[in-house]
N, C-alpha and C positions, 0 to 999 in steps of 0.2 A: 485616095482615102486617107483621112487624118485621124490619128489617135491622140487624145489629150491626156497626159499623165499628170495628176496633181500630187506633188511630193515635195517635202521640204522639212526644214527644221534640223535635220541631222543626216549624216551619210547612211544611217540605218534605214531611213525611208527612201533615200534617193537611189542608192546603189541597186536595190532590186528592180527599180523602174528602169535604170540604164541597162540592166542585164536582160530583161525581157524585151526591151527595145532592140537590142542586138539581134535577138531571134526573129522578131517581127521584120526588121530590116532585111534579114537574110531571106525570109520567106516571101516578103512583099516589097520588092525593090521600088515599086511605083507608089507605095504608101509613105506616109510621113508621121513620125512621132514628135510631138511638141510637148513642152513641159510648163506647168504652172508651179511657181515656188514662191518663197518669201524673200526677205532681204537680208538675211544673216550672212556674215562673212563666210561661214563654212559653206553655205549654199553657193555663193558666188565662186568660191574656190573650186568646188566639185564640178560645177557646170562650165568651167573653162574648157572642158573637152567637147562641149556641145556648141554648134553654131549659134551665134547670138540671136539670130532671127527665129530660133526654135525654143527660146526660153522667155517666159513672161512672168512678171511678178504680180502677185495678188495680195491684198492686205487681209490680215486675219489676226486672231488673238488666241491665247491658250483657252481651251475649253475645260472647265472645272466641274462639269456636271450640271445638274439642274439650277444651281445658284448662278451660273453664267447668264441665264436668261433674264435675271433681274439686275445684272451688272451693266450699268450704262456704258462703261468703257468697252466691254466685250460687244455689246449690241451695236454700238457705233461702228466699231471696226468690222464686225461681221456684215453689217449693212453695206458698208463701203466695198468690202470684198465681194459680196453677193452681186452688186451691180457692176463692179469691174469684171467679174466672171461672166455675167450675162453678155456684156459687150464683147468679151473675148470669144465667147461661144458663137455669137452672131458673126464675128469676123472669120473664125476658123471653120465653122460648121463641121465639127468632128463627128465621126460615125460612132465613136465610143469614148466615154470619159472614165478614166480609172483612177481611183484614189489609192495612194500607197501610204497613207498616214501622214502625220504632221498636221499642224494647225491649218495649213492652206487647203487641205482636202475638204474641210467643212464648207466654206462658202462656194467652192467650185462644184462640188457634188450637189449641193442644194440648188444652185443655179441651173445645173444640167437637168435636175429632176423637174424644176419649174418650167423648163422649156421642152420637156418631152424627149430629151436626148438620152440615149441608152447609157447606163452606168454600171460599173463594177467596182469592187473594193477588194484590196489585198491586205491581209493582216499578217505581220511578220512574227509577232510575239505569241507566246502561249496564252497569256492573259491579255485580252485586247484592251486598248485604251478606251476611255469614256467616249471620245468622239466617234470612234469606229463602231462602238456598240449602238450609238444613236443612228449613225449613217447607214448601218446595215439594214435598218427598218425601211429605208427609202431607196436602196439600190436594187438593181435588177439581179445582180449576181455577186456572190461572195467567195473569194478564194482564201484558203487558210494554209498556213505553213505547218500546223500541227493538228493532229486528230484531237488532242486534248482541248483545243479551242472551241470545238462545237458546243460544248456545254454552256458557254457564255453567250451564245447568240440565240438560243431557242430556235424556233422555226424561221427559216429563211426561205425566200422564194427559190433560190437556187444556190447551192454551195458545193465546193469540192476542195479536198486537201491536195494542193499542188506542190507543197514544199516552198522553201524560200530561195528564189533564184539568186545565183551569184554570177559575177562577170566571168566570161570564158578565160580572160587573162590570168585570173587567180589560179585556175586549175593547172596551168602549164608548169613544167619543171624548169626552174630558172636558178637553181641553187648556185651553180658556178658563176653565173652572171651576177647574182646578188652579192656573193663574197667579193667579187672584183669591184662592183659598184661602191660598196661600203668600205673597201679596204680591210675586210675581215679575214681572219685566218680559219681555214678549214679544220685546223686542229683544236679549236676551242668550241665550247658550247655557246650558242647565241641566245640570249634572252631578249625577247621583244616585249617592251612595256608600252601598253596603250594608255597614255595619260592625257589624251586629247578628247576623250568622249564625255558623255554626260556625267557631270559631277566628279570627274576623274582627278581634279586637283588633289584630292586626298590620297589617291593612288600614287600620284607623283611624290607627295610628301612621305608616304610610307616606304616607297621604294628607295628613295634617296637616303632616308633615315636608317634603312636596314643595312646599308653597305658596310658600316664599321663592324657589324656582327658576322660578316662572312670571313671565313678563315683564309689564310694566305694562299693556300693551294687553290682554293675556289676562285679567289680573285685573279690569280694568274691564269686560270683555265677558262675564264668567263669573258665574253664580250657582249655589250649591251647596245641594242637599237632602241632609243627612247623617242617615242612620238609624244611630245610633251605639251601640246596644246598652247595655252596662254603663257606658259613658262618660257623664259628665254632659253633657247637651245644651248647657248654658250655657258649659261649658269649650270645646266645639267651636266654638260661635258666636263666642266671644271670640278664639280663635286665628285663625279665618278673618277676623274683622273687623280684627284686628291686622295681618294680611297684606294687607289691602285687598280682600278678597273677600266679597261678600254671601252670607250663609248662613242657613238654617233647619235646626235639628237636633232630632231626637226620639229618645228611648230606644226606644220602641216606637210604631209607627204602623200603624193597622189600615185605613187607606184607601189601599191600594196602587194602586187605580185612579187616584187623584189623583197619587201619586208617579210612576207610569209616564206618566201624562198630561202631566206637566210635563217629563219627562226627554228630553234630546237624546243623552245618553251616560251609560252606567252603568259603575261600578267596583265589583267585588265578587268573591266566590267563584264557584264553578261548581256550586252545588246544582241538582238536576234541575228543581225547580219554578220557581226563579228564571229558568233558561234558557228554559223553556217560556213563561213570561210575557213576557220581553223579545222572544222570537221572535214571539209574537202581536202585539206592539206595534211590531215592526220597529225596535227600539232597538239601535244598536251598543253594543259593550261592550269594556272592558278586564277580562279575567278572570284572577284570581290563584287557581288551584286550591288548595284546602286540601291541604297536602302529606302529611297523615297519613290515617287511616281507610282503609287499603288502597289509597290513591291513586285512589279511585273518581271524585273530582271531576276529576282530570286526564283521565280517559277521557271523562267528560261533556263537558269543554271541547274535547277533540280532535274528537269527533264533531260537536259543535255548530259549531265553526269551519270544518268542511268544507262547511257548507251555509249559514251565516249570517255576518253582519258581526261579527267579534270578533278582538281581538288577545289571545293567550294568553301569559302571562308567568309563569314559575316564581317563587315567592316568593324563593327563594335568589338569583335573578338580578336582582331588582328593587331599585333604589335610589331614594331620593326624587328625585334629579336625573333619572333615567331615566323615572320615572313622570310628572314634570312635562313632559318632552319628549313623551311619548305623548299626554298630555292636550292639549297645545298643537297637536301635529301632527294629531290626529284632529279637533279643533275647527276647524282651518283647512284640512282636506282634504288635508294634505300627507303623510299616512301611510295606506297601504292598511289596511283596506278603506274605500271611499268613505263619507262620513258626511253626515248632515243633508240628505238629499234630502227629497222629500215624505214626510210622516209618516203617510200612509195605511197601515193594516195590510196586510201582504202576504197572499196566499193562504196559509192556515195549516192544516197538516194536523191539528194538535192542536185546532183549533177544533171538530172533530168528535169529539174524544177523549171528551168527556162522554157523547155519545150512544153511541159505540162501546163504552165500558166499561159503561154502563147496559144496552145490548143484551146484552153478554156475561153480566152478572150475572143478567139475566132468563132467559137461556137455561140458566144453571146451575139455576135453580129448576124450569124445565120438564123437566129431565133426571131429576128424582127418580123 
């Protein structure tokens, strides 16, 4: 039996797919999970862990709502992707096609629907994207990460809140291994800066600009792991070193278990998968929601901060001096929420999300 997972565009769409694939592989060793994705560099980098014959590329384009259907560029690429997807479905004959968001989900799920192949959709964010709102009308089943998302979909044929699955490797305690890998000291606080995600170049600039505003004691007691995306890692490390802060930087880093294992505090956007992962590890965070893309990260951050340790700051309100104050205050316990207690993972509802989503997908198969 074959499952086809359509996911791409960013790790936030791909990692939940990889996570539930782990669970399905464990339960169904005779089954196979294959992936349809786009052609972005980040997709190629993430899918390096998957056998090449299990990853297929499909053309697509950003869906901007109703106006996309009068955009020749979108329609041409959607049509190409649609027929590529039909050819792929004829070749693979999957029992179930699951969309995890990203542009590529659109042509793949439409093609599956046109061929009578059973479909499901998983939404990671509190506020669903435009494509998923449209696709939900045509899919057989809808899995949600948040109860709050139900209001955006109206009546669906079948829906369930499963949570947002994360990879089992993230949940493991690897703090000592992480310190050894990065050459970090267990006597310092580790700040993890996620500057490689959507629109995070401004997070990189804010972070590096805040360093001169940290006091001497803070600089001496801080070490930084900077996932800097398009920025050159050497440049980040030199700026940190010039400011008197020890740092390791990577453009892309695929051992997030080690990154989270070392972290005492995170600074980043408010992507759904990132929030699920730091929730599992009980890591406090300074969240700067991406101010565009329909503001869905703002709602992710709002819901997250009602239940977990986070300070949410709008990008327009954040200056380098203010960011330095937040980092110092949080590291020293002078700003709510409380920080740096025992690093034991908290009871975590999404720890069962892999199983819950796998259960749901298996039920979709049984309903045929």
